[in-house]
SEFI-869340 format. One record per residue (C-alpha): residue in three letters; chain; z, y, x. Coordinates in Angstrom, 2 decimals, decimal comma. Layout:
REM residues N
<res = ALA; chain = A; zz = Z; yy = Y; xx = X>;
...
REM end
This chain:
REM residues 203
<res = MET; chain = A; zz = 140,76; yy = 91,76; xx = 98,60>;
<res = ASN; chain = A; zz = 138,95; yy = 94,76; xx = 100,05>;
<res = THR; chain = A; zz = 136,92; yy = 92,50; xx = 102,32>;
<res = LYS; chain = A; zz = 135,83; yy = 90,33; xx = 99,40>;
<res = PHE; chain = A; zz = 134,98; yy = 93,41; xx = 97,34>;
<res = THR; chain = A; zz = 132,93; yy = 94,89; xx = 100,15>;
<res = LEU; chain = A; zz = 131,12; yy = 91,60; xx = 100,72>;
<res = GLY; chain = A; zz = 130,40; yy = 91,22; xx = 97,03>;
<res = LEU; chain = A; zz = 129,09; yy = 94,77; xx = 96,77>;
<res = ALA; chain = A; zz = 126,88; yy = 94,21; xx = 99,80>;
<res = LEU; chain = A; zz = 125,39; yy = 91,06; xx = 98,24>;
<res = ILE; chain = A; zz = 124,68; yy = 92,93; xx = 95,00>;
<res = VAL; chain = A; zz = 122,93; yy = 95,73; xx = 96,90>;
<res = ILE; chain = A; zz = 120,86; yy = 93,21; xx = 98,87>;
<res = GLY; chain = A; zz = 119,92; yy = 91,49; xx = 95,62>;
<res = VAL; chain = A; zz = 118,86; yy = 94,72; xx = 93,95>;
<res = VAL; chain = A; zz = 116,82; yy = 95,76; xx = 96,99>;
<res = GLY; chain = A; zz = 115,20; yy = 92,33; xx = 97,07>;
<res = VAL; chain = A; zz = 114,17; yy = 92,49; xx = 93,41>;
<res = SER; chain = A; zz = 112,91; yy = 96,04; xx = 93,84>;
<res = ALA; chain = A; zz = 110,89; yy = 95,11; xx = 96,90>;
<res = PHE; chain = A; zz = 109,35; yy = 92,14; xx = 95,10>;
<res = SER; chain = A; zz = 108,45; yy = 94,28; xx = 92,11>;
<res = PHE; chain = A; zz = 106,88; yy = 96,89; xx = 94,37>;
<res = VAL; chain = A; zz = 104,76; yy = 94,31; xx = 96,18>;
<res = ALA; chain = A; zz = 103,79; yy = 92,57; xx = 92,96>;
<res = LEU; chain = A; zz = 102,44; yy = 95,78; xx = 91,45>;
<res = ASP; chain = A; zz = 99,22; yy = 95,66; xx = 93,49>;
<res = ASN; chain = A; zz = 97,90; yy = 92,11; xx = 93,40>;
<res = VAL; chain = A; zz = 94,21; yy = 93,07; xx = 93,43>;
<res = ASN; chain = A; zz = 92,87; yy = 94,75; xx = 96,58>;
<res = LEU; chain = A; zz = 89,70; yy = 96,83; xx = 96,83>;
<res = ASP; chain = A; zz = 87,53; yy = 93,97; xx = 98,09>;
<res = GLU; chain = A; zz = 88,62; yy = 91,80; xx = 95,17>;
<res = ALA; chain = A; zz = 88,00; yy = 94,64; xx = 92,73>;
<res = VAL; chain = A; zz = 84,43; yy = 94,99; xx = 94,06>;
<res = THR; chain = A; zz = 83,92; yy = 91,23; xx = 93,58>;
<res = ILE; chain = A; zz = 85,23; yy = 91,43; xx = 90,01>;
<res = ALA; chain = A; zz = 82,92; yy = 94,37; xx = 89,28>;
<res = ASN; chain = A; zz = 79,88; yy = 92,54; xx = 90,67>;
<res = ASN; chain = A; zz = 80,73; yy = 89,29; xx = 88,89>;
<res = TYR; chain = A; zz = 80,80; yy = 91,14; xx = 85,58>;
<res = LEU; chain = A; zz = 77,10; yy = 91,93; xx = 85,98>;
<res = SER; chain = A; zz = 76,16; yy = 88,28; xx = 85,40>;
<res = THR; chain = A; zz = 77,86; yy = 88,37; xx = 81,99>;
<res = THR; chain = A; zz = 75,89; yy = 91,37; xx = 80,71>;
<res = GLY; chain = A; zz = 72,45; yy = 89,74; xx = 80,65>;
<res = ASN; chain = A; zz = 71,03; yy = 93,06; xx = 81,82>;
<res = THR; chain = A; zz = 69,33; yy = 92,79; xx = 85,22>;
<res = ASP; chain = A; zz = 68,74; yy = 96,56; xx = 85,35>;
<res = LEU; chain = A; zz = 72,44; yy = 97,27; xx = 85,90>;
<res = GLU; chain = A; zz = 74,25; yy = 97,61; xx = 89,21>;
<res = VAL; chain = A; zz = 77,65; yy = 98,74; xx = 90,44>;
<res = LYS; chain = A; zz = 77,54; yy = 102,33; xx = 91,65>;
<res = GLU; chain = A; zz = 81,11; yy = 102,80; xx = 92,86>;
<res = VAL; chain = A; zz = 84,60; yy = 101,34; xx = 92,70>;
<res = VAL; chain = A; zz = 87,51; yy = 103,76; xx = 92,94>;
<res = GLU; chain = A; zz = 91,12; yy = 102,76; xx = 93,47>;
<res = PHE; chain = A; zz = 93,72; yy = 104,85; xx = 91,69>;
<res = GLN; chain = A; zz = 97,46; yy = 104,41; xx = 91,45>;
<res = GLN; chain = A; zz = 97,25; yy = 102,83; xx = 87,98>;
<res = ASN; chain = A; zz = 93,91; yy = 100,99; xx = 88,04>;
<res = TYR; chain = A; zz = 90,48; yy = 100,50; xx = 89,58>;
<res = TYR; chain = A; zz = 87,67; yy = 102,57; xx = 88,07>;
<res = VAL; chain = A; zz = 84,11; yy = 101,19; xx = 88,11>;
<res = VAL; chain = A; zz = 80,83; yy = 102,98; xx = 87,39>;
<res = TYR; chain = A; zz = 77,73; yy = 100,99; xx = 86,42>;
<res = THR; chain = A; zz = 74,27; yy = 102,52; xx = 86,60>;
<res = GLU; chain = A; zz = 70,69; yy = 101,68; xx = 85,63>;
<res = LYS; chain = A; zz = 68,47; yy = 100,86; xx = 88,61>;
<res = SER; chain = A; zz = 65,31; yy = 101,93; xx = 86,79>;
<res = THR; chain = A; zz = 66,45; yy = 105,36; xx = 85,62>;
<res = GLY; chain = A; zz = 69,34; yy = 106,28; xx = 87,92>;
<res = ILE; chain = A; zz = 71,36; yy = 107,22; xx = 84,84>;
<res = ASN; chain = A; zz = 74,91; yy = 105,93; xx = 84,77>;
<res = SER; chain = A; zz = 75,45; yy = 103,43; xx = 81,99>;
<res = PHE; chain = A; zz = 79,20; yy = 103,00; xx = 81,43>;
<res = GLU; chain = A; zz = 82,65; yy = 103,03; xx = 83,02>;
<res = MET; chain = A; zz = 85,11; yy = 100,13; xx = 83,31>;
<res = LEU; chain = A; zz = 88,71; yy = 99,69; xx = 84,43>;
<res = ILE; chain = A; zz = 90,30; yy = 96,79; xx = 86,32>;
<res = ASP; chain = A; zz = 94,00; yy = 96,04; xx = 85,92>;
<res = LYS; chain = A; zz = 95,58; yy = 95,99; xx = 89,38>;
<res = GLN; chain = A; zz = 98,00; yy = 93,18; xx = 88,55>;
<res = SER; chain = A; zz = 95,87; yy = 90,69; xx = 86,63>;
<res = GLY; chain = A; zz = 92,32; yy = 91,63; xx = 87,65>;
<res = ARG; chain = A; zz = 91,40; yy = 91,89; xx = 83,97>;
<res = MET; chain = A; zz = 88,40; yy = 94,14; xx = 83,34>;
<res = PHE; chain = A; zz = 87,92; yy = 96,25; xx = 80,24>;
<res = PRO; chain = A; zz = 86,04; yy = 99,38; xx = 79,07>;
<res = GLU; chain = A; zz = 87,51; yy = 102,70; xx = 80,14>;
<res = TYR; chain = A; zz = 89,28; yy = 104,68; xx = 77,46>;
<res = GLY; chain = A; zz = 88,18; yy = 107,94; xx = 75,89>;
<res = PRO; chain = A; zz = 84,65; yy = 109,34; xx = 76,33>;
<res = ASN; chain = A; zz = 83,23; yy = 106,06; xx = 77,63>;
<res = MET; chain = A; zz = 84,22; yy = 104,45; xx = 74,34>;
<res = MET; chain = A; zz = 83,80; yy = 107,37; xx = 71,95>;
<res = TRP; chain = A; zz = 80,76; yy = 109,22; xx = 73,31>;
<res = ASN; chain = A; zz = 78,56; yy = 106,57; xx = 74,93>;
<res = THR; chain = A; zz = 75,39; yy = 106,60; xx = 72,83>;
<res = LYS; chain = A; zz = 73,65; yy = 103,61; xx = 74,45>;
<res = TYR; chain = A; zz = 76,24; yy = 101,16; xx = 75,78>;
<res = GLY; chain = A; zz = 78,96; yy = 101,67; xx = 73,21>;
<res = HIS; chain = A; zz = 79,81; yy = 99,48; xx = 70,21>;
<res = GLY; chain = A; zz = 77,38; yy = 96,58; xx = 69,98>;
<res = GLY; chain = A; zz = 75,99; yy = 97,28; xx = 73,46>;
<res = VAL; chain = A; zz = 76,94; yy = 95,71; xx = 76,78>;
<res = MET; chain = A; zz = 80,53; yy = 96,87; xx = 76,53>;
<res = GLY; chain = A; zz = 80,75; yy = 95,74; xx = 72,92>;
<res = GLY; chain = A; zz = 80,79; yy = 92,16; xx = 74,15>;
<res = MET; chain = A; zz = 84,05; yy = 92,72; xx = 75,99>;
<res = GLY; chain = A; zz = 86,10; yy = 92,48; xx = 72,81>;
<res = GLY; chain = A; zz = 89,62; yy = 93,91; xx = 72,62>;
<res = MET; chain = A; zz = 89,39; yy = 97,65; xx = 73,07>;
<res = MET; chain = A; zz = 85,73; yy = 97,91; xx = 72,15>;
<res = GLY; chain = A; zz = 85,81; yy = 95,44; xx = 69,28>;
<res = GLY; chain = A; zz = 87,48; yy = 97,58; xx = 66,65>;
<res = GLY; chain = A; zz = 90,07; yy = 99,27; xx = 68,87>;
<res = MET; chain = A; zz = 89,77; yy = 102,90; xx = 69,88>;
<res = MET; chain = A; zz = 86,03; yy = 102,65; xx = 69,40>;
<res = GLY; chain = A; zz = 86,43; yy = 102,19; xx = 65,65>;
<res = GLY; chain = A; zz = 83,13; yy = 102,44; xx = 63,84>;
<res = GLY; chain = A; zz = 81,01; yy = 102,81; xx = 66,94>;
<res = ALA; chain = A; zz = 79,79; yy = 105,49; xx = 69,32>;
<res = GLN; chain = A; zz = 79,39; yy = 108,97; xx = 67,90>;
<res = ILE; chain = A; zz = 75,61; yy = 109,36; xx = 68,05>;
<res = GLN; chain = A; zz = 74,93; yy = 113,08; xx = 68,30>;
<res = GLY; chain = A; zz = 71,91; yy = 115,09; xx = 67,30>;
<res = GLY; chain = A; zz = 70,38; yy = 118,30; xx = 68,56>;
<res = PRO; chain = A; zz = 69,64; yy = 119,44; xx = 72,10>;
<res = GLN; chain = A; zz = 71,61; yy = 117,98; xx = 74,98>;
<res = ILE; chain = A; zz = 73,49; yy = 120,30; xx = 77,34>;
<res = SER; chain = A; zz = 71,75; yy = 120,54; xx = 80,70>;
<res = LEU; chain = A; zz = 73,35; yy = 119,60; xx = 84,01>;
<res = ASP; chain = A; zz = 73,67; yy = 123,29; xx = 84,92>;
<res = GLY; chain = A; zz = 75,27; yy = 123,97; xx = 81,55>;
<res = VAL; chain = A; zz = 77,79; yy = 121,20; xx = 82,09>;
<res = LYS; chain = A; zz = 78,67; yy = 122,53; xx = 85,53>;
<res = GLU; chain = A; zz = 79,32; yy = 125,94; xx = 83,99>;
<res = ILE; chain = A; zz = 81,56; yy = 124,42; xx = 81,30>;
<res = ALA; chain = A; zz = 83,35; yy = 122,34; xx = 83,91>;
<res = GLN; chain = A; zz = 84,01; yy = 125,25; xx = 86,23>;
<res = LYS; chain = A; zz = 85,41; yy = 127,41; xx = 83,44>;
<res = TYR; chain = A; zz = 87,66; yy = 124,56; xx = 82,34>;
<res = ILE; chain = A; zz = 89,16; yy = 123,86; xx = 85,77>;
<res = GLU; chain = A; zz = 89,60; yy = 127,56; xx = 86,55>;
<res = GLY; chain = A; zz = 91,96; yy = 127,74; xx = 83,59>;
<res = ALA; chain = A; zz = 93,62; yy = 124,33; xx = 83,87>;
<res = TYR; chain = A; zz = 93,62; yy = 123,71; xx = 87,63>;
<res = PRO; chain = A; zz = 93,44; yy = 126,99; xx = 89,60>;
<res = GLY; chain = A; zz = 91,88; yy = 126,56; xx = 93,02>;
<res = ALA; chain = A; zz = 90,02; yy = 123,38; xx = 92,05>;
<res = GLU; chain = A; zz = 86,25; yy = 123,01; xx = 92,07>;
<res = VAL; chain = A; zz = 83,55; yy = 120,63; xx = 90,85>;
<res = GLU; chain = A; zz = 82,86; yy = 117,94; xx = 93,44>;
<res = ASP; chain = A; zz = 80,30; yy = 115,83; xx = 91,54>;
<res = VAL; chain = A; zz = 78,85; yy = 115,37; xx = 88,06>;
<res = LEU; chain = A; zz = 77,80; yy = 111,92; xx = 86,80>;
<res = GLN; chain = A; zz = 75,40; yy = 111,74; xx = 83,86>;
<res = PHE; chain = A; zz = 75,96; yy = 109,06; xx = 81,22>;
<res = TYR; chain = A; zz = 74,32; yy = 108,53; xx = 77,85>;
<res = GLY; chain = A; zz = 75,94; yy = 111,10; xx = 75,58>;
<res = TYR; chain = A; zz = 78,29; yy = 112,68; xx = 78,09>;
<res = TYR; chain = A; zz = 78,92; yy = 113,67; xx = 81,69>;
<res = THR; chain = A; zz = 81,90; yy = 112,77; xx = 83,89>;
<res = VAL; chain = A; zz = 82,99; yy = 115,46; xx = 86,33>;
<res = HIS; chain = A; zz = 84,86; yy = 114,76; xx = 89,59>;
<res = VAL; chain = A; zz = 87,22; yy = 117,52; xx = 90,66>;
<res = GLU; chain = A; zz = 88,71; yy = 118,29; xx = 94,08>;
<res = ARG; chain = A; zz = 91,18; yy = 120,83; xx = 95,41>;
<res = ASP; chain = A; zz = 91,78; yy = 121,69; xx = 99,06>;
<res = GLY; chain = A; zz = 89,20; yy = 119,06; xx = 100,02>;
<res = LYS; chain = A; zz = 91,08; yy = 116,26; xx = 98,21>;
<res = PHE; chain = A; zz = 90,12; yy = 114,38; xx = 95,06>;
<res = LEU; chain = A; zz = 92,17; yy = 115,76; xx = 92,16>;
<res = GLY; chain = A; zz = 90,89; yy = 113,87; xx = 89,15>;
<res = MET; chain = A; zz = 88,09; yy = 113,67; xx = 86,61>;
<res = PHE; chain = A; zz = 87,18; yy = 114,69; xx = 83,10>;
<res = SER; chain = A; zz = 84,23; yy = 114,17; xx = 80,78>;
<res = VAL; chain = A; zz = 82,12; yy = 116,68; xx = 78,88>;
<res = ASN; chain = A; zz = 80,36; yy = 115,74; xx = 75,65>;
<res = ALA; chain = A; zz = 76,62; yy = 116,23; xx = 76,23>;
<res = TYR; chain = A; zz = 76,12; yy = 117,78; xx = 72,80>;
<res = SER; chain = A; zz = 79,31; yy = 119,59; xx = 71,78>;
<res = GLY; chain = A; zz = 80,65; yy = 120,54; xx = 75,21>;
<res = SER; chain = A; zz = 84,06; yy = 119,06; xx = 74,37>;
<res = VAL; chain = A; zz = 86,21; yy = 118,28; xx = 77,41>;
<res = TRP; chain = A; zz = 88,36; yy = 115,14; xx = 77,84>;
<res = TRP; chain = A; zz = 90,57; yy = 114,81; xx = 80,95>;
<res = HIS; chain = A; zz = 91,01; yy = 111,22; xx = 82,28>;
<res = SER; chain = A; zz = 94,81; yy = 111,12; xx = 82,34>;
<res = TRP; chain = A; zz = 95,23; yy = 107,34; xx = 82,76>;
<res = HIS; chain = A; zz = 94,30; yy = 106,85; xx = 86,43>;
<res = GLY; chain = A; zz = 97,18; yy = 108,27; xx = 88,42>;
<res = ALA; chain = A; zz = 96,77; yy = 109,45; xx = 91,99>;
<res = TYR; chain = A; zz = 93,55; yy = 108,78; xx = 93,92>;
<res = ILE; chain = A; zz = 93,82; yy = 106,24; xx = 96,76>;
<res = GLN; chain = A; zz = 90,36; yy = 105,27; xx = 98,04>;
<res = SER; chain = A; zz = 86,81; yy = 104,49; xx = 96,92>;
<res = ARG; chain = A; zz = 83,74; yy = 102,50; xx = 97,85>;
<res = ASP; chain = A; zz = 80,16; yy = 103,61; xx = 97,16>;
<res = LEU; chain = A; zz = 77,91; yy = 100,62; xx = 96,46>;
<res = SER; chain = A; zz = 74,71; yy = 102,31; xx = 95,32>;
REM end
């Protein structure tokens, strides 16, 4: 009886480990090379020949893609790629709420789903008045991370239409990113990425 019980328990453990291992492997179906291909293929659907992929960043939860304008050097919008399905969609938050050029009805508006009446709602919040300068944004960013993430510092600032996205590092390692509204100075931390894994600069 004890032998049968032990054997049965062993088979259950092996089964659980097998399912867990399969689930772990299945979590990351899309590798970085495939994510870059997906990001580049999306360009042909935009109808805008002035756009190019600037960078693709792999995080624990998703791939993050930045598109930029070749003619101006200004970043246009941010997209996410689901790591399991390869599905691409507009990034949440500032990219959807603050983008004054590529928001609702723009290039991203054609993606449907999130942008078509989801978080975007009635369209991008077009702001008025003077825009905060790059130096001003860096000052806001540094004050924010000094309070929220002691020891961290600004690694890079990307300008978009209507907002800036700030990359933050600590101890020489990428910590995360947040956006700053170009008119109000409001800060929005990107909490949906998870841990940083790797990136590829394509610009």
